[in-house]
A tleap script that builds the chain and sets N, CA, C and O, in Angstrom:
source leaprc.protein.ff14SB
mol = sequence {
  NMET PRO ALA GLY ASP ALA PHE THR PRO ASP
  GLN LEU TYR ASP ILE GLU ARG ALA VAL ARG
  TYR ALA GLU ASP THR SER GLY LEU HIE PHE
  SER VAL TYR VAL GLY GLY ALA ASP SER GLU
  THR ARG PRO PHE ALA LEU GLU LEU PHE ASN
  GLU LEU ASP ASP PRO ASP SER THR VAL LEU
  VAL TYR VAL ASP PRO ALA GLY ARG ARG LEU
  GLU ILE VAL THR GLY SER LEU ALA LYS ARG
  GLN LEU THR ASP THR ALA ALA GLY LEU ALA
  ALA LEU THR MET GLN THR SER PHE ALA THR
  GLY ASP LEU THR GLY GLY LEU VAL THR GLY
  VAL GLN GLN LEU GLY THR HIE ALA HIE GLN
  PRO PRO LEU LEU HIE ALA SER ASP GLU GLN
  HIE LYS CLEU
}
set mol.1.N position { 0.842 -1.170 0.000 }
set mol.1.CA position { 0.000 0.000 0.000 }
set mol.1.C position { 0.883 1.228 0.000 }
set mol.1.O position { 1.228 1.720 1.074 }
set mol.2.N position { 1.263 1.741 -1.148 }
set mol.2.CA position { 2.050 2.966 -1.176 }
set mol.2.C position { 1.248 4.121 -0.598 }
set mol.2.O position { 0.148 4.407 -1.070 }
set mol.3.N position { 1.776 4.779 0.403 }
set mol.3.CA position { 1.041 5.866 1.018 }
set mol.3.C position { 1.917 7.069 1.323 }
set mol.3.O position { 1.410 8.151 1.619 }
set mol.4.N position { 3.225 6.886 1.250 }
set mol.4.CA position { 4.108 8.007 1.532 }
set mol.4.C position { 3.898 8.512 2.935 }
set mol.4.O position { 3.796 7.731 3.881 }
set mol.5.N position { 3.833 9.817 3.068 }
set mol.5.CA position { 3.652 10.444 4.372 }
set mol.5.C position { 2.198 10.800 4.642 }
set mol.5.O position { 1.909 11.576 5.553 }
set mol.6.N position { 1.286 10.243 3.865 }
set mol.6.CA position { -0.117 10.621 3.975 }
set mol.6.C position { -0.781 10.114 5.243 }
set mol.6.O position { -1.797 10.665 5.667 }
set mol.7.N position { -0.225 9.069 5.861 }
set mol.7.CA position { -0.872 8.450 7.008 }
set mol.7.C position { 0.090 8.322 8.178 }
set mol.7.O position { 1.292 8.137 7.992 }
set mol.8.N position { -0.453 8.425 9.381 }
set mol.8.CA position { 0.324 8.168 10.589 }
set mol.8.C position { 0.464 6.646 10.741 }
set mol.8.O position { -0.274 5.893 10.106 }
set mol.9.N position { 1.398 6.194 11.573 }
set mol.9.CA position { 1.507 4.748 11.815 }
set mol.9.C position { 0.192 4.133 12.323 }
set mol.9.O position { -0.152 3.017 11.935 }
set mol.10.N position { -0.533 4.840 13.175 }
set mol.10.CA position { -1.808 4.324 13.672 }
set mol.10.C position { -2.837 4.214 12.553 }
set mol.10.O position { -3.600 3.249 12.506 }
set mol.11.N position { -2.864 5.186 11.658 }
set mol.11.CA position { -3.793 5.132 10.530 }
set mol.11.C position { -3.441 3.975 9.596 }
set mol.11.O position { -4.327 3.258 9.130 }
set mol.12.N position { -2.149 3.794 9.323 }
set mol.12.CA position { -1.719 2.667 8.491 }
set mol.12.C position { -2.119 1.342 9.131 }
set mol.12.O position { -2.562 0.422 8.442 }
set mol.13.N position { -1.962 1.248 10.444 }
set mol.13.CA position { -2.349 0.032 11.149 }
set mol.13.C position { -3.843 -0.232 10.972 }
set mol.13.O position { -4.248 -1.368 10.723 }
set mol.14.N position { -4.667 0.819 11.101 }
set mol.14.CA position { -6.118 0.664 10.954 }
set mol.14.C position { -6.486 0.197 9.546 }
set mol.14.O position { -7.358 -0.655 9.376 }
set mol.15.N position { -5.821 0.756 8.546 }
set mol.15.CA position { -6.098 0.365 7.159 }
set mol.15.C position { -5.651 -1.075 6.921 }
set mol.15.O position { -6.369 -1.860 6.301 }
set mol.16.N position { -4.475 -1.413 7.411 }
set mol.16.CA position { -3.968 -2.786 7.253 }
set mol.16.C position { -4.877 -3.786 7.966 }
set mol.16.O position { -5.110 -4.883 7.459 }
set mol.17.N position { -5.383 -3.417 9.119 }
set mol.17.CA position { -6.310 -4.287 9.856 }
set mol.17.C position { -7.611 -4.476 9.066 }
set mol.17.O position { -8.164 -5.575 9.039 }
set mol.18.N position { -8.095 -3.421 8.431 }
set mol.18.CA position { -9.300 -3.527 7.600 }
set mol.18.C position { -9.056 -4.447 6.410 }
set mol.18.O position { -9.932 -5.226 6.035 }
set mol.19.N position { -7.872 -4.360 5.816 }
set mol.19.CA position { -7.522 -5.226 4.689 }
set mol.19.C position { -7.480 -6.685 5.158 }
set mol.19.O position { -8.017 -7.564 4.483 }
set mol.20.N position { -6.856 -6.945 6.294 }
set mol.20.CA position { -6.807 -8.322 6.823 }
set mol.20.C position { -8.214 -8.856 7.091 }
set mol.20.O position { -8.524 -10.007 6.783 }
set mol.21.N position { -9.060 -8.001 7.670 }
set mol.21.CA position { -10.449 -8.405 7.929 }
set mol.21.C position { -11.149 -8.778 6.620 }
set mol.21.O position { -11.797 -9.821 6.533 }
set mol.22.N position { -11.018 -7.927 5.613 }
set mol.22.CA position { -11.667 -8.177 4.326 }
set mol.22.C position { -11.161 -9.468 3.696 }
set mol.22.O position { -11.937 -10.242 3.135 }
set mol.23.N position { -9.861 -9.692 3.792 }
set mol.23.CA position { -9.278 -10.907 3.219 }
set mol.23.C position { -9.751 -12.152 3.972 }
set mol.23.O position { -10.110 -13.158 3.360 }
set mol.24.N position { -9.749 -12.074 5.301 }
set mol.24.CA position { -10.180 -13.221 6.112 }
set mol.24.C position { -11.663 -13.524 5.898 }
set mol.24.O position { -12.063 -14.688 5.868 }
set mol.25.N position { -12.464 -12.494 5.751 }
set mol.25.CA position { -13.905 -12.649 5.595 }
set mol.25.C position { -14.278 -13.197 4.229 }
set mol.25.O position { -15.194 -14.010 4.111 }
set mol.26.N position { -13.574 -12.757 3.200 }
set mol.26.CA position { -13.971 -13.080 1.831 }
set mol.26.C position { -13.137 -14.175 1.169 }
set mol.26.O position { -13.604 -14.843 0.247 }
set mol.27.N position { -11.910 -14.355 1.637 }
set mol.27.CA position { -10.997 -15.274 0.969 }
set mol.27.C position { -10.335 -14.661 -0.252 }
set mol.27.O position { -9.600 -15.343 -0.966 }
set mol.28.N position { -10.582 -13.391 -0.500 }
set mol.28.CA position { -9.981 -12.666 -1.625 }
set mol.28.C position { -8.760 -11.897 -1.140 }
set mol.28.O position { -8.523 -11.784 0.063 }
set mol.29.N position { -7.989 -11.372 -2.082 }
set mol.29.CA position { -6.882 -10.473 -1.760 }
set mol.29.C position { -7.384 -9.042 -1.931 }
set mol.29.O position { -8.155 -8.751 -2.846 }
set mol.30.N position { -6.941 -8.154 -1.046 }
set mol.30.CA position { -7.304 -6.748 -1.137 }
set mol.30.C position { -6.042 -5.911 -1.196 }
set mol.30.O position { -5.067 -6.194 -0.501 }
set mol.31.N position { -6.062 -4.893 -2.018 }
set mol.31.CA position { -4.937 -3.978 -2.141 }
set mol.31.C position { -5.478 -2.551 -2.133 }
set mol.31.O position { -6.474 -2.251 -2.790 }
set mol.32.N position { -4.811 -1.680 -1.384 }
set mol.32.CA position { -5.208 -0.279 -1.309 }
set mol.32.C position { -4.045 0.563 -1.807 }
set mol.32.O position { -2.911 0.392 -1.361 }
set mol.33.N position { -4.329 1.468 -2.728 }
set mol.33.CA position { -3.313 2.378 -3.249 }
set mol.33.C position { -3.856 3.789 -3.128 }
set mol.33.O position { -4.949 4.090 -3.609 }
set mol.34.N position { -3.084 4.652 -2.483 }
set mol.34.CA position { -3.458 6.051 -2.324 }
set mol.34.C position { -2.361 6.891 -2.951 }
set mol.34.O position { -1.198 6.797 -2.559 }
set mol.35.N position { -2.726 7.705 -3.917 }
set mol.35.CA position { -1.745 8.560 -4.572 }
set mol.35.C position { -2.279 9.090 -5.884 }
set mol.35.O position { -3.375 8.737 -6.319 }
set mol.36.N position { -1.499 9.926 -6.495 }
set mol.36.CA position { -1.890 10.533 -7.762 }
set mol.36.C position { -1.696 9.590 -8.928 }
set mol.36.O position { -0.829 8.716 -8.909 }
set mol.37.N position { -2.510 9.781 -9.931 }
set mol.37.CA position { -2.419 8.960 -11.145 }
set mol.37.C position { -1.427 9.585 -12.120 }
set mol.37.O position { -1.333 10.805 -12.249 }
set mol.38.N position { -0.687 8.704 -12.804 }
set mol.38.CA position { 0.226 9.170 -13.844 }
set mol.38.C position { -0.523 9.510 -15.126 }
set mol.38.O position { 0.012 10.168 -16.017 }
set mol.39.N position { -1.773 9.050 -15.205 }
set mol.39.CA position { -2.589 9.259 -16.400 }
set mol.39.C position { -4.041 9.381 -15.945 }
set mol.39.O position { -4.307 9.765 -14.806 }
set mol.40.N position { -4.970 9.057 -16.826 }
set mol.40.CA position { -6.374 9.029 -16.443 }
set mol.40.C position { -6.564 8.011 -15.328 }
set mol.40.O position { -5.832 7.024 -15.256 }
set mol.41.N position { -7.523 8.240 -14.476 }
set mol.41.CA position { -7.699 7.434 -13.271 }
set mol.41.C position { -7.949 5.954 -13.550 }
set mol.41.O position { -7.238 5.103 -13.016 }
set mol.42.N position { -8.937 5.633 -14.367 }
set mol.42.CA position { -9.290 4.221 -14.589 }
set mol.42.C position { -8.133 3.446 -15.235 }
set mol.42.O position { -7.778 2.377 -14.739 }
set mol.43.N position { -7.537 3.943 -16.316 }
set mol.43.CA position { -6.397 3.205 -16.887 }
set mol.43.C position { -5.241 3.031 -15.897 }
set mol.43.O position { -4.586 1.989 -15.873 }
set mol.44.N position { -4.998 4.065 -15.082 }
set mol.44.CA position { -3.927 3.969 -14.090 }
set mol.44.C position { -4.259 2.893 -13.059 }
set mol.44.O position { -3.389 2.102 -12.694 }
set mol.45.N position { -5.507 2.852 -12.583 }
set mol.45.CA position { -5.922 1.844 -11.622 }
set mol.45.C position { -5.799 0.442 -12.226 }
set mol.45.O position { -5.367 -0.491 -11.549 }
set mol.46.N position { -6.173 0.298 -13.483 }
set mol.46.CA position { -6.052 -1.000 -14.153 }
set mol.46.C position { -4.592 -1.416 -14.301 }
set mol.46.O position { -4.259 -2.594 -14.170 }
set mol.47.N position { -3.735 -0.455 -14.571 }
set mol.47.CA position { -2.295 -0.739 -14.677 }
set mol.47.C position { -1.754 -1.243 -13.333 }
set mol.47.O position { -1.018 -2.229 -13.282 }
set mol.48.N position { -2.130 -0.554 -12.246 }
set mol.48.CA position { -1.727 -0.992 -10.906 }
set mol.48.C position { -2.256 -2.392 -10.626 }
set mol.48.O position { -1.533 -3.254 -10.127 }
set mol.49.N position { -3.514 -2.603 -10.952 }
set mol.49.CA position { -4.175 -3.877 -10.715 }
set mol.49.C position { -3.461 -5.025 -11.428 }
set mol.49.O position { -3.250 -6.093 -10.853 }
set mol.50.N position { -3.097 -4.791 -12.673 }
set mol.50.CA position { -2.447 -5.843 -13.465 }
set mol.50.C position { -1.038 -6.163 -12.989 }
set mol.50.O position { -0.485 -7.194 -13.371 }
set mol.51.N position { -0.447 -5.312 -12.169 }
set mol.51.CA position { 0.875 -5.559 -11.603 }
set mol.51.C position { 0.826 -6.381 -10.316 }
set mol.51.O position { 1.870 -6.780 -9.799 }
set mol.52.N position { -0.373 -6.637 -9.795 }
set mol.52.CA position { -0.518 -7.383 -8.545 }
set mol.52.C position { -0.232 -8.867 -8.769 }
set mol.52.O position { -0.329 -9.367 -9.890 }
set mol.53.N position { 0.122 -9.562 -7.689 }
set mol.53.CA position { 0.499 -10.972 -7.771 }
set mol.53.C position { -0.625 -11.875 -8.269 }
set mol.53.O position { -0.384 -12.760 -9.089 }
set mol.54.N position { -1.835 -11.667 -7.791 }
set mol.54.CA position { -2.959 -12.543 -8.144 }
set mol.54.C position { -4.174 -11.688 -8.499 }
set mol.54.O position { -5.147 -11.653 -7.745 }
set mol.55.N position { -4.125 -11.001 -9.637 }
set mol.55.CA position { -5.211 -10.076 -9.950 }
set mol.55.C position { -6.589 -10.725 -10.065 }
set mol.55.O position { -7.590 -10.070 -9.773 }
set mol.56.N position { -6.673 -11.982 -10.477 }
set mol.56.CA position { -7.976 -12.630 -10.633 }
set mol.56.C position { -8.755 -12.689 -9.318 }
set mol.56.O position { -9.982 -12.591 -9.308 }
set mol.57.N position { -8.035 -12.849 -8.218 }
set mol.57.CA position { -8.672 -12.989 -6.904 }
set mol.57.C position { -8.504 -11.743 -6.049 }
set mol.57.O position { -8.556 -11.820 -4.821 }
set mol.58.N position { -8.305 -10.603 -6.686 }
set mol.58.CA position { -7.990 -9.378 -5.953 }
set mol.58.C position { -9.028 -8.297 -6.166 }
set mol.58.O position { -9.658 -8.198 -7.219 }
set mol.59.N position { -9.186 -7.485 -5.123 }
set mol.59.CA position { -9.973 -6.259 -5.182 }
set mol.59.C position { -9.001 -5.116 -4.903 }
set mol.59.O position { -8.371 -5.083 -3.846 }
set mol.60.N position { -8.876 -4.187 -5.839 }
set mol.60.CA position { -8.011 -3.020 -5.672 }
set mol.60.C position { -8.874 -1.801 -5.394 }
set mol.60.O position { -9.828 -1.512 -6.117 }
set mol.61.N position { -8.518 -1.093 -4.329 }
set mol.61.CA position { -9.150 0.192 -4.024 }
set mol.61.C position { -8.096 1.251 -4.292 }
set mol.61.O position { -7.075 1.313 -3.607 }
set mol.62.N position { -8.351 2.086 -5.294 }
set mol.62.CA position { -7.420 3.143 -5.670 }
set mol.62.C position { -8.069 4.496 -5.354 }
set mol.62.O position { -9.194 4.773 -5.769 }
set mol.63.N position { -7.337 5.325 -4.613 }
set mol.63.CA position { -7.839 6.648 -4.246 }
set mol.63.C position { -6.796 7.693 -4.608 }
set mol.63.O position { -5.625 7.584 -4.244 }
set mol.64.N position { -7.248 8.700 -5.329 }
set mol.64.CA position { -6.435 9.872 -5.634 }
set mol.64.C position { -7.086 11.045 -4.904 }
set mol.64.O position { -7.983 11.690 -5.446 }
set mol.65.N position { -6.632 11.329 -3.659 }
set mol.65.CA position { -7.285 12.374 -2.871 }
set mol.65.C position { -7.241 13.754 -3.535 }
set mol.65.O position { -8.230 14.486 -3.510 }
set mol.66.N position { -6.110 14.104 -4.121 }
set mol.66.CA position { -5.988 15.424 -4.756 }
set mol.66.C position { -6.914 15.542 -5.960 }
set mol.66.O position { -7.510 16.595 -6.189 }
set mol.67.N position { -7.032 14.471 -6.722 }
set mol.67.CA position { -7.897 14.472 -7.897 }
set mol.67.C position { -9.339 14.120 -7.589 }
set mol.67.O position { -10.193 14.118 -8.475 }
set mol.68.N position { -9.608 13.818 -6.301 }
set mol.68.CA position { -10.946 13.433 -5.852 }
set mol.68.C position { -11.493 12.273 -6.679 }
set mol.68.O position { -12.627 12.311 -7.158 }
set mol.69.N position { -10.666 11.245 -6.836 }
set mol.69.CA position { -11.023 10.080 -7.643 }
set mol.69.C position { -10.955 8.807 -6.807 }
set mol.69.O position { -10.115 8.675 -5.917 }
set mol.70.N position { -11.848 7.879 -7.109 }
set mol.70.CA position { -11.896 6.578 -6.456 }
set mol.70.C position { -12.218 5.541 -7.513 }
set mol.70.O position { -13.148 5.710 -8.302 }
set mol.71.N position { -11.453 4.478 -7.526 }
set mol.71.CA position { -11.705 3.352 -8.424 }
set mol.71.C position { -11.637 2.067 -7.606 }
set mol.71.O position { -10.742 1.887 -6.780 }
set mol.72.N position { -12.590 1.184 -7.848 }
set mol.72.CA position { -12.558 -0.152 -7.268 }
set mol.72.C position { -12.488 -1.114 -8.444 }
set mol.72.O position { -13.384 -1.145 -9.289 }
set mol.73.N position { -11.416 -1.900 -8.492 }
set mol.73.CA position { -11.204 -2.837 -9.590 }
set mol.73.C position { -11.243 -4.249 -9.006 }
set mol.73.O position { -10.571 -4.542 -8.017 }
set mol.74.N position { -12.038 -5.115 -9.632 }
set mol.74.CA position { -12.139 -6.498 -9.156 }
set mol.74.C position { -11.678 -7.455 -10.242 }
set mol.74.O position { -11.961 -7.260 -11.424 }
set mol.75.N position { -10.967 -8.490 -9.824 }
set mol.75.CA position { -10.519 -9.526 -10.750 }
set mol.75.C position { -11.668 -10.442 -11.139 }
set mol.75.O position { -12.759 -10.361 -10.576 }
set mol.76.N position { -11.412 -11.308 -12.102 }
set mol.76.CA position { -12.471 -12.166 -12.638 }
set mol.76.C position { -13.076 -13.080 -11.574 }
set mol.76.O position { -14.293 -13.267 -11.555 }
set mol.77.N position { -12.267 -13.650 -10.696 }
set mol.77.CA position { -12.800 -14.496 -9.622 }
set mol.77.C position { -13.451 -13.653 -8.524 }
set mol.77.O position { -14.489 -14.031 -7.981 }
set mol.78.N position { -12.848 -12.528 -8.203 }
set mol.78.CA position { -13.396 -11.641 -7.179 }
set mol.78.C position { -14.760 -11.107 -7.594 }
set mol.78.O position { -15.633 -10.903 -6.749 }
set mol.79.N position { -14.944 -10.882 -8.873 }
set mol.79.CA position { -16.203 -10.341 -9.391 }
set mol.79.C position { -17.372 -11.296 -9.136 }
set mol.79.O position { -18.521 -10.862 -9.052 }
set mol.80.N position { -17.083 -12.583 -9.013 }
set mol.80.CA position { -18.130 -13.570 -8.723 }
set mol.80.C position { -18.670 -13.408 -7.307 }
set mol.80.O position { -19.823 -13.741 -7.031 }
set mol.81.N position { -17.830 -12.894 -6.415 }
set mol.81.CA position { -18.228 -12.726 -5.025 }
set mol.81.C position { -18.657 -11.307 -4.702 }
set mol.81.O position { -19.427 -11.095 -3.764 }
set mol.82.N position { -18.183 -10.350 -5.446 }
set mol.82.CA position { -18.449 -8.944 -5.140 }
set mol.82.C position { -19.138 -8.303 -6.334 }
set mol.82.O position { -18.516 -8.067 -7.370 }
set mol.83.N position { -20.409 -8.029 -6.184 }
set mol.83.CA position { -21.176 -7.454 -7.287 }
set mol.83.C position { -20.820 -5.981 -7.486 }
set mol.83.O position { -20.274 -5.329 -6.596 }
set mol.84.N position { -21.139 -5.485 -8.659 }
set mol.84.CA position { -20.937 -4.058 -8.933 }
set mol.84.C position { -21.782 -3.203 -7.997 }
set mol.84.O position { -21.358 -2.122 -7.587 }
set mol.85.N position { -22.965 -3.678 -7.662 }
set mol.85.CA position { -23.837 -2.940 -6.742 }
set mol.85.C position { -23.192 -2.828 -5.364 }
set mol.85.O position { -23.188 -1.754 -4.763 }
set mol.86.N position { -22.645 -3.937 -4.863 }
set mol.86.CA position { -21.987 -3.921 -3.549 }
set mol.86.C position { -20.768 -3.019 -3.567 }
set mol.86.O position { -20.527 -2.275 -2.617 }
set mol.87.N position { -19.994 -3.082 -4.649 }
set mol.87.CA position { -18.819 -2.209 -4.767 }
set mol.87.C position { -19.259 -0.745 -4.829 }
set mol.87.O position { -18.603 0.129 -4.261 }
set mol.88.N position { -20.355 -0.485 -5.512 }
set mol.88.CA position { -20.876 0.883 -5.592 }
set mol.88.C position { -21.311 1.416 -4.235 }
set mol.88.O position { -21.090 2.586 -3.924 }
set mol.89.N position { -21.929 0.561 -3.428 }
set mol.89.CA position { -22.329 0.977 -2.076 }
set mol.89.C position { -21.113 1.296 -1.216 }
set mol.89.O position { -21.109 2.276 -0.472 }
set mol.90.N position { -20.087 0.465 -1.324 }
set mol.90.CA position { -18.850 0.723 -0.573 }
set mol.90.C position { -18.205 2.023 -1.058 }
set mol.90.O position { -17.679 2.794 -0.256 }
set mol.91.N position { -18.248 2.262 -2.366 }
set mol.91.CA position { -17.691 3.501 -2.919 }
set mol.91.C position { -18.428 4.717 -2.367 }
set mol.91.O position { -17.802 5.722 -2.030 }
set mol.92.N position { -19.747 4.630 -2.273 }
set mol.92.CA position { -20.530 5.744 -1.705 }
set mol.92.C position { -20.152 5.994 -0.250 }
set mol.92.O position { -20.036 7.142 0.181 }
set mol.93.N position { -19.962 4.921 0.499 }
set mol.93.CA position { -19.551 5.041 1.894 }
set mol.93.C position { -18.207 5.763 1.988 }
set mol.93.O position { -18.031 6.679 2.792 }
set mol.94.N position { -17.265 5.332 1.150 }
set mol.94.CA position { -15.933 5.943 1.180 }
set mol.94.C position { -16.000 7.409 0.767 }
set mol.94.O position { -15.405 8.265 1.422 }
set mol.95.N position { -16.717 7.702 -0.310 }
set mol.95.CA position { -16.794 9.076 -0.808 }
set mol.95.C position { -17.421 10.010 0.219 }
set mol.95.O position { -17.028 11.172 0.322 }
set mol.96.N position { -18.383 9.515 0.972 }
set mol.96.CA position { -19.009 10.328 2.016 }
set mol.96.C position { -17.982 10.702 3.080 }
set mol.96.O position { -17.922 11.854 3.512 }
set mol.97.N position { -17.180 9.734 3.498 }
set mol.97.CA position { -16.133 10.025 4.491 }
set mol.97.C position { -15.059 10.937 3.911 }
set mol.97.O position { -14.591 11.859 4.578 }
set mol.98.N position { -14.669 10.671 2.657 }
set mol.98.CA position { -13.645 11.504 2.024 }
set mol.98.C position { -14.100 12.956 1.950 }
set mol.98.O position { -13.300 13.872 2.144 }
set mol.99.N position { -15.386 13.165 1.670 }
set mol.99.CA position { -15.922 14.526 1.534 }
set mol.99.C position { -15.837 15.309 2.840 }
set mol.99.O position { -15.773 16.538 2.831 }
set mol.100.N position { -15.836 14.588 3.965 }
set mol.100.CA position { -15.720 15.262 5.260 }
set mol.100.C position { -14.271 15.339 5.727 }
set mol.100.O position { -13.999 15.792 6.839 }
set mol.101.N position { -13.335 14.893 4.874 }
set mol.101.CA position { -11.923 14.975 5.205 }
set mol.101.C position { -11.377 13.763 5.935 }
set mol.101.O position { -10.246 13.797 6.419 }
set mol.102.N position { -12.158 12.687 6.026 }
set mol.102.CA position { -11.727 11.499 6.752 }
set mol.102.C position { -11.290 10.414 5.772 }
set mol.102.O position { -12.044 9.483 5.491 }
set mol.103.N position { -10.076 10.540 5.258 }
set mol.103.CA position { -9.552 9.579 4.292 }
set mol.103.C position { -9.373 8.200 4.925 }
set mol.103.O position { -9.776 7.190 4.349 }
set mol.104.N position { -8.772 8.164 6.102 }
set mol.104.CA position { -8.526 6.883 6.774 }
set mol.104.C position { -9.834 6.182 7.122 }
set mol.104.O position { -10.000 4.996 6.838 }
set mol.105.N position { -10.745 6.898 7.724 }
set mol.105.CA position { -12.030 6.313 8.107 }
set mol.105.C position { -12.792 5.790 6.902 }
set mol.105.O position { -13.415 4.731 6.965 }
set mol.106.N position { -12.743 6.530 5.808 }
set mol.106.CA position { -13.409 6.092 4.590 }
set mol.106.C position { -12.805 4.815 4.047 }
set mol.106.O position { -13.531 3.912 3.631 }
set mol.107.N position { -11.476 4.729 4.047 }
set mol.107.CA position { -10.806 3.518 3.564 }
set mol.107.C position { -11.120 2.326 4.465 }
set mol.107.O position { -11.437 1.241 3.978 }
set mol.108.N position { -11.030 2.529 5.766 }
set mol.108.CA position { -11.276 1.434 6.710 }
set mol.108.C position { -12.703 0.917 6.557 }
set mol.108.O position { -12.916 -0.286 6.408 }
set mol.109.N position { -13.663 1.806 6.592 }
set mol.109.CA position { -15.065 1.397 6.487 }
set mol.109.C position { -15.361 0.773 5.130 }
set mol.109.O position { -16.036 -0.253 5.046 }
set mol.110.N position { -14.858 1.390 4.075 }
set mol.110.CA position { -15.118 0.889 2.729 }
set mol.110.C position { -14.512 -0.477 2.476 }
set mol.110.O position { -15.170 -1.345 1.903 }
set mol.111.N position { -13.273 -0.685 2.891 }
set mol.111.CA position { -12.618 -1.981 2.691 }
set mol.111.C position { -13.329 -3.059 3.513 }
set mol.111.O position { -13.537 -4.171 3.029 }
set mol.112.N position { -13.701 -2.733 4.752 }
set mol.112.CA position { -14.440 -3.698 5.563 }
set mol.112.C position { -15.774 -4.046 4.896 }
set mol.112.O position { -16.179 -5.208 4.868 }
set mol.113.N position { -16.437 -3.047 4.371 }
set mol.113.CA position { -17.715 -3.264 3.703 }
set mol.113.C position { -17.534 -4.145 2.464 }
set mol.113.O position { -18.348 -5.034 2.217 }
set mol.114.N position { -16.491 -3.911 1.695 }
set mol.114.CA position { -16.211 -4.745 0.525 }
set mol.114.C position { -15.989 -6.196 0.938 }
set mol.114.O position { -16.511 -7.111 0.302 }
set mol.115.N position { -15.217 -6.406 1.997 }
set mol.115.CA position { -14.968 -7.755 2.481 }
set mol.115.C position { -16.236 -8.439 2.950 }
set mol.115.O position { -16.448 -9.621 2.680 }
set mol.116.N position { -17.081 -7.696 3.655 }
set mol.116.CA position { -18.339 -8.248 4.138 }
set mol.116.C position { -19.253 -8.624 2.977 }
set mol.116.O position { -19.868 -9.691 2.983 }
set mol.117.N position { -19.338 -7.751 1.991 }
set mol.117.CA position { -20.186 -8.029 0.829 }
set mol.117.C position { -19.658 -9.213 0.019 }
set mol.117.O position { -20.438 -9.930 -0.608 }
set mol.118.N position { -18.352 -9.420 0.027 }
set mol.118.CA position { -17.751 -10.515 -0.735 }
set mol.118.C position { -17.710 -11.822 0.061 }
set mol.118.O position { -17.244 -12.844 -0.443 }
set mol.119.N position { -18.190 -11.787 1.282 }
set mol.119.CA position { -18.166 -12.971 2.149 }
set mol.119.C position { -18.909 -14.128 1.498 }
set mol.119.O position { -20.027 -13.982 1.004 }
set mol.120.N position { -18.264 -15.259 1.515 }
set mol.120.CA position { -18.873 -16.484 1.012 }
set mol.120.C position { -19.063 -17.427 2.189 }
set mol.120.O position { -18.086 -17.839 2.814 }
set mol.121.N position { -20.306 -17.773 2.500 }
set mol.121.CA position { -20.495 -18.693 3.617 }
set mol.121.C position { -19.843 -20.040 3.313 }
set mol.121.O position { -19.819 -20.473 2.161 }
set mol.122.N position { -19.319 -20.697 4.335 }
set mol.122.CA position { -18.668 -21.987 4.094 }
set mol.122.C position { -19.686 -23.014 3.601 }
set mol.122.O position { -20.850 -23.008 4.001 }
set mol.123.N position { -19.219 -23.880 2.736 }
set mol.123.CA position { -20.070 -24.966 2.264 }
set mol.123.C position { -20.137 -26.033 3.334 }
set mol.123.O position { -19.116 -26.473 3.862 }
set mol.124.N position { -21.327 -26.434 3.640 }
set mol.124.CA position { -21.505 -27.483 4.625 }
set mol.124.C position { -21.822 -28.774 3.892 }
set mol.124.O position { -22.727 -28.826 3.059 }
set mol.125.N position { -21.081 -29.791 4.204 }
set mol.125.CA position { -21.278 -31.098 3.578 }
set mol.125.C position { -21.796 -32.067 4.624 }
set mol.125.O position { -21.177 -32.272 5.668 }
set mol.126.N position { -22.920 -32.645 4.331 }
set mol.126.CA position { -23.455 -33.654 5.242 }
set mol.126.C position { -22.660 -34.941 5.057 }
set mol.126.O position { -22.443 -35.394 3.933 }
set mol.127.N position { -22.241 -35.508 6.139 }
set mol.127.CA position { -21.484 -36.757 6.039 }
set mol.127.C position { -22.431 -37.908 5.728 }
set mol.127.O position { -23.638 -37.808 5.949 }
set mol.128.N position { -21.887 -38.976 5.224 }
set mol.128.CA position { -22.687 -40.142 4.904 }
set mol.128.C position { -23.385 -40.676 6.161 }
set mol.128.O position { -24.484 -41.223 6.074 }
set mol.129.N position { -22.757 -40.521 7.314 }
set mol.129.CA position { -23.318 -41.013 8.555 }
set mol.129.C position { -24.629 -40.320 8.876 }
set mol.129.O position { -25.535 -40.942 9.430 }
set mol.130.N position { -24.747 -39.031 8.533 }
set mol.130.CA position { -25.948 -38.278 8.839 }
set mol.130.C position { -27.113 -38.729 7.959 }
set mol.130.O position { -28.269 -38.549 8.340 }
set mol.131.N position { -26.841 -39.298 6.817 }
set mol.131.CA position { -27.903 -39.727 5.914 }
set mol.131.C position { -28.425 -41.113 6.247 }
set mol.131.O position { -29.465 -41.524 5.734 }
set mol.132.N position { -27.719 -41.830 7.094 }
set mol.132.CA position { -28.162 -43.174 7.474 }
set mol.132.C position { -29.137 -43.051 8.627 }
set mol.132.O position { -28.850 -42.374 9.614 }
set mol.133.N position { -30.233 -43.669 8.516 }
set mol.133.CA position { -31.211 -43.657 9.614 }
set mol.133.C position { -31.380 -45.014 10.214 }
set mol.133.O position { -32.164 -45.183 11.148 }
savepdb mol mol.pdb
quit
C-alpha cells in the first residue's frame, strides 16, 4: 500500500487491519493504493491492478485524494463474489467520508464493507453417517 507520508503509523495500522479483515472474511486479496495517477484514473488503476500478484482474486481500491477520484477494480474471480452494486455501495460510503476529510475512516469502512459483501459462507457437507437412519 504505497502511502508516503499521507498516514500516521496508527492510521496505516487501521487500514492494514481492515484489509486483513476483508481478506479473512472473503478469501480474496485486497490492495489499497493512495496517490496521484500518472494518467487518467481508470487506466492507471487497471495498470496498478495488473501488476498485482494474483489479480484474478484481488480487489483493488485506488484513491487519488488530490484528484478526488476513487476506483474499485475487481478480478475475474473476485467479481463472482463482489457485485458491482456492492462495490458501488462501498464507494458511496468511502466518498461520504472523504468529503468530510476522513480519508482513513473512509478507507477502513469501505474496505471492511467490501470484504463483508464478498463474504462467502462456508459450504456445509453432510457426512454419509448423517444420511443413514
